[in-house]
C-alpha positions in Angstrom: 14.1 -12.9 8.6 15.5 -9.4 8.2 15.0 -6.4 10.4 15.6 -4.0 7.5 13.3 -0.9 7.5 11.5 -0.4 4.2 10.1 3.0 3.3 6.4 3.1 2.3 5.2 5.6 -0.3 1.7 6.5 0.7 -1.1 7.6 -1.7 -4.8 7.9 -1.1 -5.1 4.1 -0.8 -3.5 1.5 1.3 -3.7 -2.3 1.2 -3.0 -3.7 4.7 -2.7 -7.3 3.3 0.9 -6.5 2.4 1.9 -6.0 6.0 2.4 -8.2 9.0 -0.6 -8.0 11.4 1.5 -6.7 14.3 2.6 -3.7 12.1 -0.8 -2.9 10.7 -2.0 -0.4 13.4 1.2 1.7 13.2 1.2 1.7 9.4 -2.5 2.7 9.4 -1.8 5.5 11.8 1.1 6.7 9.7 -1.1 6.5 6.6 -3.8 8.6 8.1 -1.3 11.1 9.4 0.0 11.4 5.9 -3.5 11.8 4.5 -4.2 14.6 6.9 -0.9 16.4 6.1 -1.7 16.1 2.3 -5.2 17.4 2.8 -6.8 14.4 1.2 -10.6 14.6 1.2 -11.1 10.8 1.1 -8.9 7.7 1.5 -9.5 4.0 0.8 -8.2 1.3 3.2 -8.2 -2.3 2.0 -8.5 -4.8 4.9 -10.2 -7.9 3.5 -13.8 -9.1 3.4 -16.0 -10.0 6.4 -15.7 -9.0 10.1 -12.0 -9.7 10.3 -9.7 -8.6 13.2 -8.0 -6.3 10.7 -11.3 -4.6 9.7 -12.2 -4.1 13.3 -8.9 -2.5 14.0 -9.4 -0.2 11.0 -12.8 0.9 12.2 -11.6 1.5 15.8 -8.8 3.7 14.5 -11.1 5.6 12.2 -13.6 6.2 15.0 -10.9 7.6 17.2 -9.6 10.2 14.7 -11.0 13.7 14.9 -10.0 14.2 11.3 -12.3 11.4 10.1 -15.7 13.0 9.3 -17.3 9.6 8.4 -16.5 6.2 7.0 -18.3 3.4 5.3 -17.8 0.1 3.4 -16.7 0.6 -0.2 -19.6 -1.0 -1.9 -17.6 -1.7 -5.0 -15.3 -3.8 -2.8 -16.6 -5.2 0.5 -13.0 -5.8 1.6 -12.3 -2.0 1.8 -13.5 1.0 3.8 -13.7 4.6 2.6 -13.0 7.4 5.0 -13.9 11.0 4.4 -11.5 13.4 6.1 -12.0 17.0 7.4 -9.8 19.1 5.3 -7.7 21.7 7.3 -8.5 25.3 6.7 -5.9 27.1 4.5 -5.5 30.8 4.0 -8.7 32.8 3.9 -10.7 29.9 5.2 -10.2 27.7 2.1 -9.2 24.1 2.1 -5.8 23.6 0.5 -5.6 22.3 -3.0 -4.7 18.6 -3.9 
């Protein structure tokens, strides 16, 4: 086993299956920080189907975040959750562009 650090390039979607469970909370937090910084309106988090421990962790993290306006199951894929984010105000009260 290697302790090498691998850089993750975030987009508007993350699949948490690719990460060790002990790393998932930190990675999700970094992902949501990135989404806030980029001004994403919505993100998709893939965690697996059912009431898994991973899904419960995702829902807890989303419920704690002030930047998360709301969240819901992605009905096109029950193993994912969609989260709508509050976009920060830019100049003149406008939300920043993409």
